[in-house]
N, CA and C of each residue as an Amber inpcrd file, in Angstrom:
protein
   303
   0.8570000  -1.1680000   0.0000000   0.0000000   0.0000000   0.0000000
   0.9040000   1.2320000   0.0000000   0.8210000   2.0670000  -1.0300000
   1.7090000   3.2270000  -1.0810000   1.3560000   4.2630000  -0.0040000
   2.3720000   4.8470000   0.5550000   2.2740000   5.8860000   1.5830000
   1.5550000   5.4140000   2.8590000   1.6000000   4.1190000   3.1180000
   0.9460000   3.5850000   4.3140000   1.5810000   4.1650000   5.5760000
   2.9020000   4.0940000   5.6560000   3.5950000   4.5590000   6.8580000
   3.4270000   6.0660000   7.0610000   3.4290000   6.8130000   5.9760000
   3.2390000   8.2480000   6.0850000   1.8190000   8.5810000   6.5590000
   0.8400000   7.8790000   6.0090000  -0.5480000   8.1030000   6.4170000
  -0.7550000   7.7040000   7.8780000  -0.1240000   6.6070000   8.2730000
  -0.2380000   6.1620000   9.6620000   0.3840000   7.1910000  10.6050000
   1.5230000   7.7130000  10.2280000   2.1900000   8.7230000  11.0590000
   1.3370000   9.9930000  11.1550000   0.7420000  10.4270000  10.0370000
  -0.1110000  11.6150000  10.0490000  -1.3440000  11.3740000  10.9260000
  -1.9030000  10.1610000  10.8750000  -3.0660000   9.8240000  11.6960000
  -2.7120000   9.8380000  13.1820000  -1.5680000   9.2960000  13.5420000
  -1.1420000   9.2860000  14.9460000  -0.8930000  10.7150000  15.4280000
  -0.2880000  11.5290000  14.6080000  -0.0660000  12.9330000  14.9840000
  -1.4090000  13.6410000  15.1500000  -2.3590000  13.3830000  14.2320000
  -3.6820000  13.9950000  14.3440000  -4.3780000  13.5600000  15.6360000
  -4.2310000  12.2580000  16.0050000  -4.8500000  11.7640000  17.2310000
  -4.2550000  12.4110000  18.4730000  -2.9470000  12.5800000  18.4900000
  -2.2760000  13.0220000  19.7170000  -2.0920000  14.5370000  19.8100000
  -2.3860000  15.2660000  18.7740000  -2.1840000  16.7070000  18.7850000
  -3.2140000  17.4070000  19.6710000  -2.7610000  18.3010000  20.5630000
  -3.7260000  19.0280000  21.4030000  -4.5270000  20.0630000  20.6060000
  -4.0500000  20.4420000  19.4320000  -4.7680000  21.4250000  18.6180000
  -5.9340000  20.7910000  17.8670000  -5.7410000  19.5960000  17.3520000
  -6.8080000  18.9380000  16.5790000  -7.7340000  18.1120000  17.4630000
  -7.2470000  17.6560000  18.5860000  -8.0170000  16.8210000  19.5240000
  -8.6990000  15.6610000  18.7980000  -7.9200000  14.9760000  17.9850000
  -8.4530000  13.8700000  17.1910000  -8.9490000  12.7150000  18.0370000
  -8.1850000  12.3670000  19.0620000  -8.5960000  11.2560000  19.9140000
  -9.8910000  11.5880000  20.6450000 -10.0070000  12.8090000  21.1070000
 -11.2220000  13.2350000  21.8050000 -12.4220000  13.2110000  20.8510000
 -12.2100000  13.6560000  19.6330000 -13.2760000  13.6470000  18.6370000
 -13.7430000  12.2140000  18.3440000 -12.8010000  11.3030000  18.1140000
 -13.1650000   9.9070000  17.8510000 -13.8840000   9.2890000  19.0390000
 -13.4150000   9.6160000  20.2530000 -14.0680000   9.0720000  21.4420000
 -15.5070000   9.5730000  21.5470000 -15.6970000  10.8880000  21.3750000
 -17.0470000  11.4550000  21.4960000 -17.9910000  10.9820000  20.4020000
 -17.4650000  10.7850000  19.1910000 -18.3120000  10.4100000  18.0570000
 -18.6380000   8.9170000  18.0210000 -17.6690000   8.0550000  18.3880000
 -17.8350000   6.6160000  18.1720000 -17.7880000   5.7820000  19.4560000
 -16.7690000   5.9780000  20.2530000 -16.5550000   5.0890000  21.3970000
 -17.6030000   5.3170000  22.4870000 -17.7890000   6.5520000  22.9050000
 -18.7320000   6.8420000  23.9920000 -20.1640000   6.4270000  23.6680000
 -20.7010000   6.7510000  22.4830000 -22.0670000   6.2900000  22.1730000
 -22.1840000   4.7570000  22.1580000 -21.1750000   4.0870000  21.6460000
 -21.2080000   2.6230000  21.6270000 -21.1970000   2.0690000  23.0460000
 -20.3460000   2.6330000  23.9100000 -20.3060000   2.1840000  25.2960000
 -21.6260000   2.4500000  26.0050000 -22.2420000   3.5820000  25.7340000
 -23.5370000   3.8840000  26.3610000 -24.6140000   2.8980000  25.9180000
 -24.6360000   2.5500000  24.6260000 -25.6260000   1.5990000  24.1250000
 -25.4140000   0.2020000  24.7000000 -24.1850000  -0.1780000  24.9030000
 -23.8560000  -1.5460000  25.3300000 -23.5720000  -1.6480000  26.8330000
 -23.8890000  -0.6170000  27.6000000 -23.5230000  -0.5830000  29.0200000
 -24.1100000  -1.7620000  29.7970000 -25.3840000  -2.0750000  29.5900000
 -26.0090000  -3.1830000  30.3170000 -25.3600000  -4.5180000  29.9480000
 -25.0710000  -4.7070000  28.6530000 -24.4060000  -5.9460000  28.2300000
 -23.0260000  -6.0730000  28.8620000 -22.2940000  -4.9670000  28.8840000
 -20.9530000  -4.9750000  29.4670000 -21.0270000  -5.3100000  30.9540000
 -21.9830000  -4.7000000  31.6630000 -22.1400000  -4.9920000  33.0950000
 -22.4920000  -6.4590000  33.3220000 -23.3670000  -6.9950000  32.4650000
 -23.7470000  -8.4080000  32.5790000 -22.5370000  -9.3070000  32.3650000
 -21.7280000  -9.0100000  31.3450000 -20.5350000  -9.8170000  31.0840000
 -19.5400000  -9.7270000  32.2310000 -19.4110000  -8.5590000  32.8250000
 -18.4810000  -8.3980000  33.9500000 -18.9400000  -9.2480000  35.1350000
 -20.2330000  -9.2330000  35.4190000 -20.7690000 -10.0330000  36.5280000
 -20.5750000 -11.5230000  36.2510000 -20.8630000 -11.9560000  35.0200000
 -20.6710000 -13.3640000  34.6600000 -19.2060000 -13.7620000  34.7620000
 -18.3250000 -12.8890000  34.3040000 -16.8920000 -13.1970000  34.3660000
 -16.4370000 -13.3000000  35.8180000 -16.9220000 -12.4090000  36.6700000
 -16.5530000 -12.4540000  38.0870000 -17.0160000 -13.7660000  38.7170000
 -18.2430000 -14.1840000  38.3970000 -18.7580000 -15.4440000  38.9410000
 -17.9460000 -16.6300000  38.4480000 -17.6060000 -16.6280000  37.1560000
 -16.8060000 -17.7260000  36.6100000 -15.4180000 -17.7770000  37.2370000
 -14.8290000 -16.6090000  37.4540000 -13.5010000 -16.5630000  38.0760000
 -13.5710000 -17.1080000  39.4980000 -14.6090000 -16.7470000  40.2350000
 -14.7630000 -17.2710000  41.6030000 -14.9250000 -18.7860000  41.5850000
 -15.7710000 -19.2880000  40.6890000 -15.9720000 -20.7410000  40.5910000
 -14.6780000 -21.4620000  40.2200000 -13.9640000 -20.9240000  39.2390000
 -12.7140000 -21.5620000  38.8150000 -11.6670000 -21.5030000  39.9200000
 -11.6120000 -20.3880000  40.6280000 -10.6440000 -20.2700000  41.7200000
 -10.9330000 -21.3010000  42.7970000 -12.2090000 -21.4660000  43.1470000
 -12.5560000 -22.4720000  44.1440000 -12.2600000 -23.8820000  43.6510000
 -12.6330000 -24.1690000  42.4050000 -12.4190000 -25.5100000  41.8630000
 -10.9360000 -25.8560000  41.8120000 -10.1340000 -24.9750000  41.2230000
  -8.7110000 -25.2740000  41.1030000  -7.9890000 -25.1420000  42.4340000
  -8.5030000 -24.2840000  43.3200000  -7.9180000 -24.1930000  44.6570000
  -8.1100000 -25.4910000  45.4250000  -9.3090000 -26.0800000  45.3180000
  -9.5630000 -27.3720000  45.9730000  -8.6600000 -28.4550000  45.3940000
  -8.5300000 -28.4720000  44.0750000  -7.6490000 -29.4670000  43.4510000
  -6.2090000 -29.2970000  43.9200000  -5.7700000 -28.0550000  43.9770000
  -4.4050000 -27.7800000  44.4040000  -4.1840000 -28.2120000  45.8490000
  -5.1480000 -27.9040000  46.7200000  -5.0240000 -28.3270000  48.1090000
  -5.0440000 -29.8490000  48.2350000  -5.8780000 -30.5210000  47.4450000
  -5.9020000 -31.9860000  47.4710000  -4.5640000 -32.5580000  47.0080000
  -4.0130000 -32.0050000  45.9260000  -2.7150000 -32.4790000  45.4450000
  -1.6180000 -32.2410000  46.4800000  -1.6550000 -31.0730000  47.1260000
  -0.6530000 -30.7740000  48.1460000  -0.7930000 -31.7220000  49.3300000
  -2.0370000 -32.0020000  49.7380000  -2.2490000 -32.9200000  50.8610000
  -1.7590000 -34.3190000  50.5230000  -2.0520000 -34.7900000  49.3170000
  -1.5820000 -36.1110000  48.8960000  -0.0610000 -36.1470000  48.8680000
   0.5570000 -35.0960000  48.3520000   2.0170000 -35.0500000  48.2900000
   2.6210000 -35.0610000  49.6890000   2.0190000 -34.3300000  50.6130000
   2.5310000 -34.3080000  51.9860000   2.3920000 -35.6680000  52.6370000
   1.2440000 -36.3060000  52.4490000   1.0230000 -37.6280000  53.0440000
   1.9870000 -38.6460000  52.4380000   2.1710000 -38.6060000  51.1340000
   3.0950000 -39.5420000  50.4900000   4.5230000 -39.3020000  50.9560000
   4.9170000 -38.0410000  51.0590000   6.2720000 -37.7380000  51.5190000
   6.4660000 -38.1910000  52.9590000   5.4440000 -37.9860000  53.7810000
   5.5490000 -38.4220000  55.1770000   5.6250000 -39.9370000  55.2660000
   4.8340000 -40.6360000  54.4480000   4.8620000 -42.0960000  54.4770000
   6.2080000 -42.6280000  54.0110000   6.7460000 -42.0440000  52.9410000
   8.0530000 -42.4860000  52.4440000   9.1540000 -42.1880000  53.4430000
   9.1150000 -40.9870000  54.0100000  10.1860000 -40.6280000  54.9450000
  10.0880000 -41.4340000  56.2230000   8.8780000 -41.8240000  56.6370000
   8.7300000 -42.6420000  57.8260000   9.3380000 -44.0210000  57.5940000
   9.0980000 -44.5840000  56.4150000   9.6950000 -45.8840000  56.0850000
  11.2070000 -45.8030000  56.0170000  11.7160000 -44.7380000  55.4220000
  13.1670000 -44.5510000  55.3320000  13.7520000 -44.3520000  56.7140000
  13.0620000 -43.5690000  57.5410000  13.5440000 -43.3160000  58.8930000
  13.5610000 -44.6050000  59.7090000  12.4920000 -45.3970000  59.6000000
  12.4470000 -46.6640000  60.3420000  13.5560000 -47.5920000  59.8690000
  13.7660000 -47.6870000  58.5720000  14.8350000 -48.5450000  58.0540000
  16.1910000 -48.0490000  58.5260000  16.3570000 -46.7430000  58.5180000
  17.6350000 -46.1520000  58.9400000  17.8750000 -46.3940000  60.4320000
  16.8400000 -46.2590000  61.2370000  16.9890000 -46.4890000  62.6710000
  17.2700000 -47.9550000  62.9820000  16.6990000 -48.8710000  62.2090000
  16.9700000 -50.2950000  62.4180000  18.4170000 -50.6370000  62.1090000
  19.0210000 -49.8850000  61.1990000  20.3970000 -50.2000000  60.8170000
  21.4100000 -49.7120000  61.8530000  20.9750000 -48.8610000  62.7850000
  21.8920000 -48.3660000  63.8200000  21.9270000 -49.3320000  64.9990000
  23.0760000 -49.3320000  65.6520000  23.1710000 -50.0320000  66.9400000
  22.8010000 -49.0250000  68.0150000  22.5260000 -49.4880000  69.1940000
  22.1540000 -48.6010000  70.2870000  23.2740000 -47.6330000  70.5970000
  24.5030000 -48.0620000  70.4940000  25.6440000 -47.1860000  70.7650000
  25.7210000 -46.0750000  69.7130000  25.3900000 -46.3920000  68.4660000
  25.3850000 -45.3670000  67.4110000  24.3160000 -44.3160000  67.6920000
  23.1810000 -44.7540000  68.2050000  22.1150000 -43.8170000  68.5040000
  22.4800000 -42.8930000  69.6570000  23.2480000 -43.4000000  70.6340000
  23.6520000 -42.5750000  71.7660000  24.7060000 -41.5500000  71.3350000
  25.4250000 -41.8160000  70.2820000  26.4860000 -40.9020000  69.8670000
  25.9470000 -39.7430000  69.0120000  24.6650000 -39.7640000  68.6350000
  24.0860000 -38.6690000  67.8550000  23.8870000 -37.4760000  68.8030000
  24.4170000 -36.3050000  68.4560000  24.2970000 -35.1550000  69.3530000
  22.8470000 -34.6500000  69.3830000  22.4250000 -34.1880000  70.5630000
  21.1030000 -33.5670000  70.6970000  21.1740000 -32.1310000  70.2290000
  20.2960000 -31.7730000  69.3210000  20.2910000 -30.3880000  68.8130000
  18.9660000 -29.7440000  69.0440000
C-alpha cells in the first residue's frame, strides 16, 4: 500500500495533537455512544466473568489443596519408612552418639 507509513504517522499525529483533539473527537463520536448503548451488556458480562472466576478459583484451589495434601502424606509415608529402616540399621551405641540439637 503506497504511503501507508506516512498516512499512519499523520493519523497518529492527528490523534495526539492538542490542537486537533483527534482522539477526543473519535471518542465522542464513536466510542462513547457505543459504550452507552452496550452498558447493560458490558455490566452483565463483567458479573458473569466475576462469577466464573470465583468458581474456577474455588475448583482449582480445591484441586491444588488436594494435590498438596496427597504429596505431603506420600512424603511423610516415604520418609517414615526410610527413617524406620535407617533407625533399624543403627546399633544402640550409634544412637547414643548422635548429638542432641
